N, C-alpha and C positions, 0 to 999 in steps of 0.2 A: 553541550548536548541541548537539542531543541526543547522548548517548553513542553511540547507534546509528550516526549519521553519522560521528562521530569515529573509531570502530572501522573503518568502511569506508574513510575517508581514510587511516588508518594502513596498511591492507592495500594500498591503491593506491600509496601512497608506497613501500612495501617492494617492490612489483612493479617500479616504475619504476627504483629504485636497483639492483636485482639482475637486471633483464632477464627474459627468458623470456615465454612466452605467458600470457595471462590464464587463470584457471581458476575453477571453481565448487567451493566448499569447504563441504559440509554438516556440521554438528555436531549429532548427535542429542541432543535435549533430553529426550525421554521416549518410551516405546513401551509398548504393551500388546497384548492379543489383538485383532488386526484394525486397529490404528491405530499410526501413528508421527508424531512431530512433530520438525522439525529447523530449526535456525538456518542459513540458507543464504546465504553471502557470496560474491559473484561479482566478480572483478577484470577481466573482459573489457572491451574497448573497441573503438573503430572499426577498429583495426588487426587485430583478431582475426576470423578467418573463422567465421561461425556454422555449426553442424552440427545435423542433424536427430536428435531423440531420440524415444522412444516411452514413453508412460505405461503402467505395468502395474497401476496402481491409480487410484482417484479422487483428484484433487488439488485442494486449496484452498490457494493460496499468497498470503499477505498481504504486500504490498510495504511495507517500513519505510523504505527510503532508496534514493536513486538512481532510475534509470528504465531501461526497455528496451523494445524492440519485440518483440511476441509474435505468432506465426503458428501456426494449427492449422486442421484441417478446419472448426472452428466459426467461424473468422473471424480477423481480424488487428487489431492496434491498439497503442497506446502505454500501457504500464503505469507508473503513478506512485505515490508514497507514499499509503497509504490505499486504493489499488485492490487488486483480488483477481484473480489468475489462476486459471482453472478448467481442469480436464482430465478426460477420461473414459478408462477402460482401453482400450488398443489404439490410441488416437489418437496419431499422430505430431505433433510440435510443434517449433518453432524459436524460440529467444530470441536477439536480437542487440542490439548496442550501437552503432548507426550514428552516434549523435549525442551520445554522452557515455559516460564510463567508469563501470563498476561499479554494483552494486545489492546490496541486502540484503533478504531475505524470511524470514518464518516459514512453512514449508511443512507442511501437514497432509496425510498420505497415509493413505487408507482402503482396506482390502481391500473388493472389490466387495460381498460378502454383508453385511459390517458396515455399509457406507455405505447400501446399499439398504434395510436394516432401519431406519436412521435416517430415510431419505427417506419411507418409508411411515409411520413414527411422526409425521413432520412434516406428513402429509396428502397426500403424493404417491402416485399409483398406481405400482406397481413398474415397469410398462412405460415410465413417463416419469421414472424416477429420475435419468437422466443429465442433464448440462448441455447447453443448446442455444446458449449463447454462450461465447466464448473468455475473456471477463473481465468484471468489473464495475468501474465507477468508484468513487471514494471516497464511497460513499453514507452518509447519516446512519444508515440501518438497521444498517450494519456497523461504523460508526466506533467505538463503545465496545469492541467485541470486538477490532478491529484494534489499537486503542490498548493494550488489556490485553495483547495478545501482545507489543507493543513494550516495555511495562513489564516483562514476564517475562524478556526477553533482555537488558535494559539496567540492571536493578537487582537488589537482593538479595531482593526480595519473592517469597514462595512462591506459585507459580501452579499450579493443578490443570490440567495440560495436557489431561488426558482430558476434564474437564468443559468446558474452553474449546473443544476440538475438536468435542464434541457440540453445544454451543450455536452454534458457527460453522456447522456443517453444516446444522442446522435452520433457521438464519437465511438462509443463502445458497441452499439447494436450490431454493426457490420462485423467488427472484430470478433464478437462473441457468437456470431451466427455460423462461423466456419469450424473446421476441425483442426486448424493449424496449431492450436495451443493445448493439445492433450498431452500432459506430461507422461514420460515413461515411468513404469513401476521400478522402484529401487528398494534395496534391502533396508530394513528398519534401522540398522546400525549406521548406514550411510545417511539416512534422513537426520538422525540425531547429530551426527558430526557436522553436516552441512548447516543445520539449524544453529549450532553453536557458533560457527564462523559468521553466519549471516547476522546474528545478534551482536557479535563483536564488531563487525563492520558498521552497523547502524549506531552503535554507541560511541565508536571512535573512528569516524570516517576520515579524520585528518591524520591518522596514524600511517606509518609506512607499511602498507598492506600489499606486499609482493605475492606472487603465486607461490613461491617457496614458503613464505611465512604462513600463508593461509593453509597450504597443504599440510604443513607440520602441525598447525593447530588442530586440523581435522584428523591427523594421524592416518593420512592416505598418501599414496604416491601422487606426484604432480599430475600424471595422466588420469588416474582414477578420480582425483579430486576435481579436475577440470571438467571431465565428462559428467560426473554426478552433480556437481554444482549447476551446470547448464541444464541438465535434465530436470532438476527440481525447481530452479528459479526462472528458467527461460532466458537467462543472460549468462555471459561468461563472467568470471570474477572481476576482470578489469572493467567491463561494462557496468556491473553492479556497483562497484566501488565509486566509479565516476558519477553514476546517477545518484547515489547516496550523498556524495559531496555536493552535488549541484542542488539537491533538495535542501540540505542544511544551509547552503549559502543563500538560497532564495528566502528561506524562513528568516535568516538573520538580516537580510536586506530589508525585509518587511518590518522587523521588530526593533532593529538597532540603528544607531546613527553613525556607526563606524564607517571608515572609508572602504571603497570597493577593494582596494589593494589589501587592507588589513583582513577583510573578510575572506578574500581569496586565499591568502596565505594561511589563515587560521583553519580553513576547511581542507587544506592539504594540497592546494595547487601551487606549483613551484614558481610560477610567474603570472602576472596579471594578463598578459596577452593570450596565453593559453587558456586561462579562465574565461576571458571575454569571448573567445571563439567557441568554447564548449557551451557556455551559457546561452549564447545566441542560437546555436544549433538546437539546444534542448528547448528553449522557451520562445524562440522567434524574435528576440529583442535583446539589446544590451542590458547588463546589470543596472546601469543608471536609468535606462528607460523603464525597466521593470519596477524599480523603486519609485520612480516618478509617477507611473501609472497607478500604483497602489495609493499614493499620497494625494 
């Protein structure tokens, strides 16, 4: 399991042992003129009552571990690792953990003028600079940047947070300005069951996770599980499992000295050639080139 999830588990264990309510713990990683980035660890669970907050800046929060339900004027949905929560200044929002404890995100906060300048530079008209959806699923377009953020908080590699924040905003602003990623409403029991399988995938991405096995875990038929999973996460189970395995592999390439073959097999890929193709498609370079770039 990646260090990101281990740190979250440690915080949740401490909370259980010492009691008290769950809390959100932001740790500022870097800041500059018009931008701030923080590692945000949350230990809230189903027993904690959610409360409404308000954004005072534009927000792009990359989910690294755990999951949570998110509600804002832009919509509602389930946030899972690799997904991105979006927020506009002045919008109220609520995050809850109805079906599982804890999450960890890297949150980029942008002053309105700073963000709107980035949006215009990325090709958006200023009047349309804001987001129109509440979140994005774990899309391939965002995956390399989301993984890079995870590497930044879980290893000793030096990350230019300002550059990453600019790249992320430029990549996300067009995706979040459309209506393509509005999730369908699903029954609460289905949310709970899919959340359970999502958390299982993220903790054990190397396991044999067939559609049959996941549907049985969720206690849904194959058809209803497939449809509900895609509605909630924006990905099919196969796509989600592969992306989770690739994130895990990228983290290990950054933090460990093991061979590419060993990491590929440990992360659930049957052979290194398949892993190399999938990794190049996801990150735009080979695993060896990715490791060399970080070092």
